[in-house]
C-alpha positions as CSV (number, residue, x, y, z in Angstrom):
1,M,4.3,-79.2,84.6
2,N,6.0,-79.6,81.5
3,R,8.9,-82.2,81.4
4,K,11.7,-81.8,78.8
5,V,14.1,-84.4,78.2
6,K,17.4,-83.2,76.8
7,A,19.0,-85.4,74.2
8,K,22.5,-86.3,75.0
9,D,25.2,-86.1,72.2
10,V,27.1,-89.4,73.1
11,K,29.0,-91.1,70.6
12,V,28.6,-94.7,70.8
13,N,30.9,-97.3,69.2
14,R,28.6,-99.9,67.7
15,R,29.8,-103.3,67.2
16,G,30.7,-104.5,63.7
17,R,31.8,-100.9,62.8
18,T,35.4,-101.5,62.7
19,S,37.7,-102.4,59.8
20,T,38.7,-106.0,61.2
21,S,37.0,-109.1,60.9
22,R,37.7,-112.9,62.2
23,I,37.6,-115.9,60.1
24,S,34.7,-118.2,61.3
25,T,35.0,-122.0,61.7
26,Q,33.8,-122.4,58.3
27,H,36.5,-120.2,56.8
28,Q,34.2,-117.2,56.1
29,V,35.0,-113.6,56.5
30,T,32.4,-110.7,57.1
31,V,33.5,-107.5,55.3
32,P,32.7,-104.4,57.5
33,V,29.7,-102.3,56.2
34,D,31.9,-99.1,56.0
35,I,34.3,-100.9,53.7
36,L,31.6,-102.2,51.5
37,R,30.0,-98.8,51.2
38,A,33.3,-97.2,50.5
39,V,34.0,-99.2,47.5
40,G,30.3,-99.6,46.4
41,L,29.7,-103.4,46.9
42,E,26.5,-105.0,47.6
43,A,25.2,-108.3,48.6
44,G,25.7,-110.7,45.8
45,D,28.8,-108.9,44.2
46,T,31.7,-111.2,43.3
47,V,35.0,-110.5,44.6
48,K,38.5,-112.0,43.7
49,F,41.0,-113.0,46.3
50,E,45.0,-112.7,45.2
51,I,48.0,-112.9,47.0
52,K,50.3,-109.8,46.3
53,D,53.7,-109.4,48.0
54,G,52.6,-111.8,50.8
55,E,49.4,-110.0,51.7
56,I,45.8,-110.9,50.7
57,A,44.2,-108.5,48.0
58,I,40.4,-108.4,47.5
59,T,39.2,-106.8,44.3
60,A,35.6,-106.7,43.1
61,E,35.0,-108.5,39.8
62,K,32.9,-107.3,37.0
63,N,29.5,-109.0,36.2
64,A,31.2,-111.8,34.1
65,D,27.8,-113.5,33.8
66,H,26.0,-110.6,32.1
67,P,25.3,-111.3,28.5
68,L,26.9,-108.0,27.3
69,A,29.9,-108.3,29.6
70,L,32.2,-108.8,26.7
71,L,31.1,-105.8,24.8
72,I,31.6,-103.4,27.8
73,G,34.6,-101.2,26.8
74,A,34.8,-102.5,23.3
75,G,34.2,-99.3,21.6
76,E,36.6,-97.3,23.6
77,G,38.0,-94.4,21.7
78,V,35.6,-94.8,18.7
79,Y,33.9,-91.3,19.2
80,D,36.9,-89.4,20.6
81,D,36.9,-87.3,17.4
82,F,33.2,-87.2,16.9
83,D,31.7,-83.6,16.3
84,L,27.8,-83.9,16.9
85,A,27.1,-80.3,15.5
86,K,29.2,-81.0,12.1
87,E,27.5,-84.5,11.6
88,R,23.9,-82.6,12.1
89,E,25.1,-80.0,9.7
90,A,26.0,-82.6,7.0
91,M,22.7,-84.5,7.6
92,W,20.3,-81.7,7.6
93,P,21.8,-78.5,5.9
94,R,20.0,-75.3,6.7
């Protein structure tokens, strides 16, 4: 006799899957995983805390210790009027 087990489609609320967190006795806060995934943060990323209008705002900081961090965005707008086809024709006329 074959026994078949039907899988139940039960939605289970797992612990830690909420948007709230408690401050530990060592003043640490755990950011919920769904919040981390939504904003693209990973372990080791740096965040900045600010008080805005009486509320705490947490923002992700760019990787300031990267050797090229000061150059990121420095050339913004330089190639707005660049036409690759025109440049190729000027360099290698047919």
